[in-house]
C-alpha positions as CSV (number, residue, x, y, z in Angstrom):
1,X,-7.0,9.4,-0.6
2,X,-5.3,11.2,-3.4
3,X,-7.1,9.6,-6.3
4,X,-10.5,8.1,-5.3
5,X,-12.4,5.9,-7.7
6,X,-15.5,7.4,-9.2
7,X,-17.6,4.4,-8.2
8,X,-15.8,3.8,-4.9
9,X,-18.9,4.5,-2.7
10,X,-20.9,2.1,-4.8
11,X,-18.3,-0.6,-4.4
12,X,-18.3,-0.1,-0.6
13,X,-22.1,-0.4,-0.7
14,X,-22.0,-3.7,-2.6
15,X,-19.4,-5.0,-0.2
16,X,-21.7,-4.3,2.7
17,X,-24.8,-5.6,1.0
18,X,-23.1,-8.8,-0.3
19,X,-21.3,-9.3,3.0
20,X,-18.0,-9.6,1.2
21,X,-15.2,-10.6,3.6
22,X,-11.5,-11.1,3.4
23,X,-9.9,-14.1,5.1
24,X,-7.8,-13.2,8.2
25,X,-4.7,-14.7,6.5
26,X,-5.0,-12.3,3.6
27,X,-5.3,-9.4,6.0
28,X,-2.2,-10.7,7.8
29,X,-0.2,-10.5,4.6
30,X,-1.6,-7.1,3.7
31,X,-0.8,-5.6,7.1
32,X,2.7,-7.1,7.1
33,X,3.9,-6.2,3.7
34,X,2.2,-2.8,3.2
35,X,2.8,-1.6,6.8
36,X,6.6,-2.5,6.6
37,X,7.1,-0.7,3.3
38,X,5.1,2.4,4.4
39,X,7.0,2.5,7.7
40,X,10.3,2.5,5.9
41,X,9.2,5.2,3.5
42,X,8.0,7.3,6.5
43,X,11.4,6.8,8.2
44,X,13.3,7.8,5.1
45,X,11.2,11.0,4.7
46,X,11.2,11.7,8.4
47,X,14.9,11.4,8.8
48,X,15.5,13.7,5.8
49,X,13.2,16.4,7.2
50,X,14.6,16.1,10.7
51,X,18.2,16.3,9.6
52,X,18.1,19.6,7.7
53,X,14.9,19.7,5.8
54,X,16.7,20.4,2.6
55,X,18.8,17.5,1.4
56,X,17.2,14.4,-0.2
57,X,19.8,12.0,-1.5
58,X,19.6,10.0,-4.6
59,X,19.8,6.9,-2.4
60,X,16.8,8.0,-0.4
61,X,14.8,8.6,-3.5
62,X,15.7,5.2,-5.0
63,X,14.8,3.5,-1.7
64,X,11.4,5.1,-1.6
65,X,10.9,4.1,-5.2
66,X,11.9,0.5,-4.4
67,X,9.5,0.3,-1.5
68,X,6.6,1.8,-3.4
69,X,7.3,-0.8,-6.2
70,X,7.3,-3.5,-3.5
71,X,3.8,-2.4,-2.4
72,X,2.6,-2.5,-6.0
73,X,4.2,-5.9,-6.6
74,X,2.7,-7.4,-3.5
75,X,-0.8,-6.2,-4.4
76,X,-0.4,-7.7,-7.9
77,X,0.7,-11.0,-6.5
78,X,-2.1,-11.0,-3.9
79,X,-4.6,-10.3,-6.6
80,X,-3.4,-13.2,-8.7
81,X,-3.5,-15.5,-5.7
82,X,-6.9,-14.5,-4.4
83,X,-9.0,-13.6,-7.5
84,X,-11.5,-16.3,-8.3
85,X,-13.7,-14.3,-10.7
86,X,-14.1,-11.0,-12.3
């Protein structure tokens, strides 16, 4: 992870101790949306590297930005829909 939280290990500990779970339907959404966008980002970068390793078009960069924004937008929406407290 590029930017771990300072209190991340403590959060994981609390999750284990409090037996916090995520409903399978929520996991289905997470896996679908994030996996799709990450797969597309991987394909864009992979095809750029395999083609010549030098060129990276404006369209490729914009597409990656769109997909990373889609991941963030999904997480914001999911948070709004699932947060009950805190």
